[in-house]
C-alpha positions in Angstrom: -6.9 -1.3 3.8 -5.9 -0.9 7.7 -7.3 -4.3 8.4 -5.9 -6.0 5.5 -2.4 -4.6 6.3 -2.8 -5.8 9.9 -3.9 -9.3 8.7 -0.9 -9.7 6.3 1.5 -8.4 8.9 0.0 -10.8 11.6 0.2 -13.6 9.0 3.9 -13.1 8.3 5.7 -16.3 8.7 8.8 -16.6 11.3 11.0 -17.4 8.3 10.5 -14.3 6.4 13.4 -11.9 5.9 11.8 -8.8 7.0 14.8 -6.7 6.6 14.6 -7.4 2.8 11.1 -5.6 2.8 12.5 -2.8 4.6 15.4 -2.3 2.0 13.1 -2.4 -0.9 11.0 0.3 0.5 13.6 2.4 1.9 15.6 2.4 -1.3 12.6 3.3 -3.5 11.8 6.0 -1.0 15.4 7.4 -1.0 15.2 7.7 -4.9 11.9 9.6 -4.5 13.2 11.9 -1.8 16.3 12.4 -3.9 14.3 13.4 -7.3 12.2 15.8 -5.1 15.3 17.3 -3.7 17.6 17.6 -6.8 14.8 19.2 -9.0 15.9 22.7 -9.6 12.7 24.1 -11.3 12.4 27.6 -12.5 9.9 29.2 -15.1 12.5 28.7 -17.8 13.0 24.9 -17.2 14.3 22.2 -14.9 18.0 22.0 -13.6 19.8 19.9 -11.2 20.6 21.2 -7.8 23.9 19.1 -7.8 25.0 21.2 -10.8 24.1 24.4 -9.2 25.9 23.4 -6.1 28.6 20.8 -6.8 29.5 20.6 -3.2 26.5 18.6 -2.5 27.6 15.8 -5.1 29.0 13.7 -2.2 25.3 13.2 -1.1 24.9 11.0 -4.1 27.1 8.4 -2.3 24.1 8.0 0.1 21.2 8.9 -2.0 22.1 6.6 -4.9 20.6 3.5 -3.6 19.3 1.7 -6.8 22.1 -0.9 -6.2 20.4 -1.8 -3.0 17.1 -2.4 -4.8 18.7 -4.5 -7.5 20.6 -6.5 -4.7 17.3 -7.2 -2.9 15.9 -8.0 -6.3 18.5 -10.9 -6.7 17.7 -12.3 -3.1 13.8 -12.4 -4.1 14.4 -13.7 -7.5 16.5 -16.8 -6.2 13.8 -17.5 -3.6 11.0 -17.3 -6.0 12.5 -19.4 -8.8 13.7 -22.1 -6.6 10.1 -22.2 -5.1 8.7 -22.9 -8.6 11.4 -25.3 -9.3 10.6 -27.4 -6.3 6.8 -27.4 -7.2 7.4 -28.3 -11.0 6.3 -31.7 -12.5 8.8 -33.7 -14.3 10.3 -32.2 -17.5 8.3 -28.8 -17.3 11.3 -26.3 -17.0 9.8 -24.1 -19.7 6.6 -23.7 -17.8 8.6 -22.9 -14.6 10.5 -20.2 -16.5 7.3 -18.8 -18.1 5.2 -18.8 -14.9 8.3 -17.1 -13.0 8.4 -14.3 -15.6 4.6 -13.9 -15.4 4.6 -13.7 -11.6 7.5 -11.4 -11.4 6.3 -9.1 -14.3 2.8 -8.7 -13.2 3.7 -6.8 -10.0 6.0 -4.3 -12.2 3.8 -4.0 -15.5 0.4 -3.8 -14.3 0.8 -0.5 -12.6 3.6 0.5 -15.2 1.0 -0.1 -18.1 -1.8 2.0 -16.3 0.9 4.8 -15.8 1.9 4.7 -19.5 -1.5 4.8 -20.8 -2.9 7.6 -18.7 0.0 9.7 -19.4 0.0 8.6 -23.2 -3.7 9.8 -23.5 -2.9 13.0 -21.5 0.0 13.9 -23.8 -2.0 13.1 -26.8 -5.0 15.4 -25.7 -2.5 18.2 -24.5 -0.7 18.3 -27.8 -3.9 18.1 -29.8 -5.1 21.2 -28.1 -1.8 22.9 -28.9 -0.1 22.7 -25.5 3.1 21.1 -24.7 5.2 24.0 -24.3 6.9 25.4 -21.1 6.8 23.4 -17.9 4.3 21.0 -19.7 6.6 20.3 -22.3 9.3 19.5 -19.7 7.1 17.3 -17.8 6.1 15.2 -20.8 9.5 14.6 -21.6 11.0 13.9 -18.3 8.0 12.0 -16.5 8.9 8.6 -18.0 12.7 8.9 -17.2 12.5 6.8 -14.1 11.2 3.8 -16.2 14.8 3.0 -17.0 15.0 1.3 -13.8 12.2 -0.9 -14.6 13.6 -1.8 -17.9 16.9 -2.9 -16.2 15.0 -4.8 -13.5 13.1 -6.8 -16.4 16.3 -7.8 -17.6 17.4 -9.1 -14.3 14.3 -11.1 -14.2 14.7 -12.5 -17.5 18.3 -13.6 -16.7 17.7 -15.0 -13.3 17.6 -18.6 -14.3 20.9 -19.0 -16.1 22.7 -16.8 -13.8 21.3 -18.7 -10.8 22.9 -21.8 -12.3 26.1 -20.0 -12.6 25.9 -19.0 -9.1 25.2 -22.5 -7.9 28.1 -23.8 -9.6 30.7 -21.0 -8.9 29.3 -19.1 -6.1 31.4 -15.9 -5.7 33.1 -16.9 -8.9 30.2 -15.9 -11.0 30.0 -12.6 -9.1 33.8 -12.2 -9.8 33.2 -13.1 -13.5 30.7 -10.2 -14.1 32.7 -7.7 -12.0 35.6 -8.6 -14.2 33.9 -8.3 -17.3 32.8 -4.6 -16.0 36.6 -3.7 -15.5 37.3 -4.9 -19.0 34.6 -2.9 -20.6 35.9 0.5 -18.7 39.5 -0.5 -19.8 38.4 -0.8 -23.3 36.4 2.4 -23.2 38.8 4.6 -21.3 42.2 3.2 -22.1 41.5 1.7 -25.7 38.7 4.1 -26.9 36.8 1.3 -28.2 33.4 3.0 -29.4 30.0 1.9 -27.9 31.6 -0.7 -25.6 30.6 1.2 -22.5 26.9 0.1 -23.3 27.7 -3.4 -22.2 28.1 -2.3 -18.4 24.3 -1.8 -18.4 24.2 -5.6 -18.0 27.6 -6.4 -16.4 27.6 -3.9 -13.6 23.8 -4.2 -12.5 23.9 -7.9 -13.0 26.9 -8.2 -10.8 25.1 -6.4 -7.9 21.9 -8.7 -8.6 24.4 -11.8 -8.1 25.3 -10.5 -4.7 21.5 -11.2 -4.0 21.9 -14.8 -4.8 24.9 -14.9 -2.5 22.7 -13.3 0.3 20.0 -15.9 -0.5 22.4 -18.6 0.5 23.7 -16.9 3.6 27.1 -16.3 2.2 27.4 -12.6 3.0 28.3 -12.8 6.7 29.4 -9.9 8.9 33.0 -10.2 8.1 32.5 -10.4 4.5 29.9 -7.6 4.5 32.6 -5.4 6.2 35.0 -6.1 3.3 32.6 -5.4 0.8 31.8 -1.9 2.5 35.2 -0.9 3.2 36.8 -2.4 -0.1 33.9 -0.7 -2.3 34.1 2.7 -0.5 37.9 2.8 -0.9 37.9 1.6 -4.4 35.1 4.1 -5.3 37.1 6.8 -3.8 40.3 5.8 -5.6 38.4 5.7 -9.0 37.2 9.1 -8.6 40.3 10.5 -7.3 42.6 9.0 -9.7 40.5 8.0 -12.7 38.1 9.5 -15.4 35.1 8.9 -13.1 33.1 12.0 -11.8 32.4 12.6 -8.1 28.5 12.4 -8.4 26.9 8.8 -8.6 24.1 10.3 -10.6 24.1 11.5 -14.0 25.0 15.2 -14.4 24.0 17.7 -17.2 26.9 18.5 -19.5 29.3 16.0 -18.0 31.4 14.2 -20.5 31.2 11.0 -18.4 28.4 9.8 -16.1 28.8 7.0 -13.6 25.0 6.0 -14.4 24.4 6.1 -17.9 26.1 3.7 -18.9 27.1 2.4 -15.5 31.0 2.7 -14.7 33.2 0.6 -12.5 33.0 3.6 -10.0 29.2 2.9 -9.7 29.8 -0.9 -9.2 32.3 -0.2 -6.3 29.6 2.2 -4.8 27.1 -0.6 -5.0 29.5 -2.9 -3.1 30.0 -0.4 -0.2 26.2 0.0 -0.1 25.5 -3.7 0.0 28.2 -4.2 2.6 26.9 -1.3 4.6 23.2 -2.4 4.7 24.2 -5.9 5.6 26.2 -4.7 8.6 23.0 -2.9 9.7 20.9 -6.2 9.3 20.9 -7.3 13.0 19.6 -4.1 14.5 17.2 -3.4 11.9 15.7 -7.1 12.2 15.2 -6.5 15.9 13.4 -3.1 15.0 11.2 -5.0 12.6 10.0 -7.3 15.2 7.8 -4.4 16.7 4.1 -4.7 15.3 3.7 -1.2 14.4 7.1 -0.9 12.3 6.3 -4.1 10.6 2.8 -3.0 9.6 4.3 0.3 8.2 6.6 -1.6 6.1 4.1 -4.0 4.9 1.7 -1.1 4.0 4.5 0.8 2.2 5.5 -2.5 0.3 2.0 -2.7 -1.1 2.2 0.7 -2.8 5.9 1.2 -3.4 5.8 0.6 -7.1 2.9 3.0 -7.6 4.4 5.7 -5.6 7.6 5.6 -7.5 5.8 5.7 -11.0 3.9 8.7 -9.8 6.1 10.7 -7.8 7.4 12.8 -10.6 3.9 13.5 -11.8 3.3 14.8 -8.2 6.4 16.9 -8.3 5.7 18.5 -11.7 1.9 19.0 -10.4 3.2 21.0 -7.5 5.3 23.2 -9.3 2.7 23.7 -12.1 0.2 24.7 -9.2 2.7 27.2 -7.6 3.3 28.8 -11.0 -0.3 29.1 -12.1 -0.9 30.6 -8.4 1.8 33.2 -9.3 3.9 32.0 -6.5 7.3 33.1 -6.8 10.0 30.2 -7.5 13.3 31.4 -6.0 16.6 30.8 -7.5 17.7 27.2 -6.8 20.0 27.0 -3.7 19.1 30.4 -2.5 18.0 31.0 1.0 14.4 31.5 -0.1 14.7 28.0 -2.1 15.9 26.2 0.8 13.1 27.7 3.0 10.6 26.5 0.4 11.8 23.0 0.3 9.7 21.6 3.2 6.5 23.0 1.7 7.2 21.5 -1.7 8.1 18.1 -0.4 5.1 18.1 1.8 2.7 19.0 -1.1 4.5 16.4 -3.5 4.2 13.8 -0.9 0.4 14.6 -0.4 -0.3 14.6 -4.1 1.7 11.3 -4.4 -0.6 9.9 -1.7 -3.6 10.9 -3.7 -2.4 9.3 -6.7 -1.3 6.2 -4.9 -5.0 5.9 -3.4 -6.3 6.3 -7.1 -4.0 3.8 -8.7 -2.8 1.4 -6.1 -5.2 -1.4 -7.0 -3.3 -2.1 -10.1 -0.2 -3.1 -7.8 -2.0 -6.0 -6.2 -0.8 -9.1 -7.7 -3.1 -11.6 -9.3 -3.4 -15.1 -7.9 -0.4 -17.2 -9.0 -0.8 -20.1 -11.0 1.7 -22.9 -9.9 3.6 -24.6 -12.8 1.9 -28.0 -13.5 -1.4 -26.8 -11.9 -4.7 -26.7 -14.2 -4.2 -23.7 -16.6 -0.5 -23.4 -16.2 1.5 -23.9 -19.1 3.0 -27.3 -19.8 3.3 -26.8 -23.6 6.9 -27.1 -25.1 7.9 -23.5 -26.2 6.4 -21.7 -23.4 9.7 -20.6 -22.1 11.1 -19.0 -25.4 7.7 -17.3 -25.9 8.2 -15.7 -22.4 11.5 -14.8 -22.9 10.4 -12.9 -26.3 7.7 -11.1 -24.4 10.3 -10.1 -21.7 12.7 -8.8 -24.2 10.0 -6.6 -26.0 9.0 -5.3 -22.5 12.5 -4.4 -21.8 13.0 -2.7 -25.2 9.5 -0.9 -24.9 10.0 0.5 -21.4 13.7 1.4 -22.0 12.7 3.3 -25.3 10.0 5.2 -23.4 12.3 6.2 -20.6 14.3 7.8 -23.3 12.1 9.3 -25.8 9.1 10.4 -23.3 5.8 11.7 -24.4 6.9 15.2 -25.7 6.5 15.7 -29.6 3.9 12.7 -30.0 2.6 14.6 -33.0 5.8 15.6 -34.4 7.2 11.9 -34.5 9.8 12.5 -31.9 12.3 9.6 -31.6 15.1 8.6 -29.3 18.0 6.2 -30.2 17.7 2.7 -28.4 20.8 0.6 -29.4 21.1 2.6 -32.5 17.4 2.1 -33.6 15.2 5.3 -33.5 12.1 4.5 -31.4 9.1 6.6 -30.8 6.7 6.8 -27.9 3.8 4.9 -29.8 6.3 2.3 -30.9 7.5 1.7 -27.2 4.2 1.6 -25.9 3.3 -1.0 -28.6 6.4 -3.1 -27.7 5.6 -3.0 -24.1 1.8 -4.0 -24.2 2.7 -6.6 -26.8 5.6 -8.2 -24.8 3.4 -8.3 -21.6 0.7 -10.2 -23.7 3.2 -12.7 -24.7 4.4 -13.2 -21.1 0.7 -13.5 -20.0 0.1 -16.1 -22.7 3.3 -18.2 -21.8 2.6 -18.0 -18.2 -1.3 -19.0 -18.4 -0.9 -21.5 -21.2 -3.7 -23.6 -22.6 -6.2 -25.2 -20.2 
């Protein structure tokens, strides 16, 4: 792997935006570290450190960096889709869309599918043997929760072509329209009490952040505008939290009536603006740092396994806690002096176990060879675009459903509500796999 990373790093074209690669790795790394730090595991269950010590909740304004990942996604999606458009034969927009979906989804769904199948088989075996209680049961329920992020990302990929067209026509106006829709949703939610309207902000908030990535791809977030985003977003978020119905934490908290995350709120959108502005202000010094060969090789290596590490990091964390309990190591009360003293050991063990899991499963993150639209074997048939869109929709629903229901209660028929429809784990897995097959079929087409 070392020589491969060295070759990839050495072959990096001068035009590549290395800072985007750094942001992708850093944002996923911050999420992993945040999960490891916030988990307050005891023999009785799993809590949240931020609920135990509310004074730590301002840290979420730094550690809640998913907006940065979705911002980077918008940048990458714009470049990828435009590249395919330039290569397309005349009259083949359907094949461009299906090829785009296939290429973007492969990197996500190959490692995700392996994760789902491995955990599904393990959960079934555990429950057939009569297990599933205690920490094992908690693990089966919670280990799939980070999949919500992949579900939202799938939606961003699927909506890239129409939103990119809006961006090319209206520029900042397209972003303003999505942000305005997010404002309207929160007004209807909190001022008018309209039920269920808040779920629309899963689209409006995250797609608005994604739209900022399009603007960056066109070089339209210059330092002055980045400073306005950072300052305006931070002031707006602080005002909304201080004066409005929004909680301080930018991640969901147990027992809270309102969460800034699920569904996303206007406060989270403002938080995303300040983060995007802040990382853009750091762009020039970071770019100079990334010119160093050793630093760039590290980023290239991390990018090659980032999704695998993200998928398996909770598995590693619960594995460490399970091992400690099995060895009768005392788990101190969360936030106690002994608990803090144990933090470095737990994180080091979780990192080592994550590295082992990455070594076992990283091969599934390697992308397959791309098929350009119009090349032999590429889809040129009419209807490949709608088929790919249907597949992406099934993947989106399946992954989101699995993130909500988990693998606990497989034999009891446990379900969770997904857009008012009860979804079980087997149904969610079936939708994910079936959707991916449709995307693959539309992307490959008939030879």
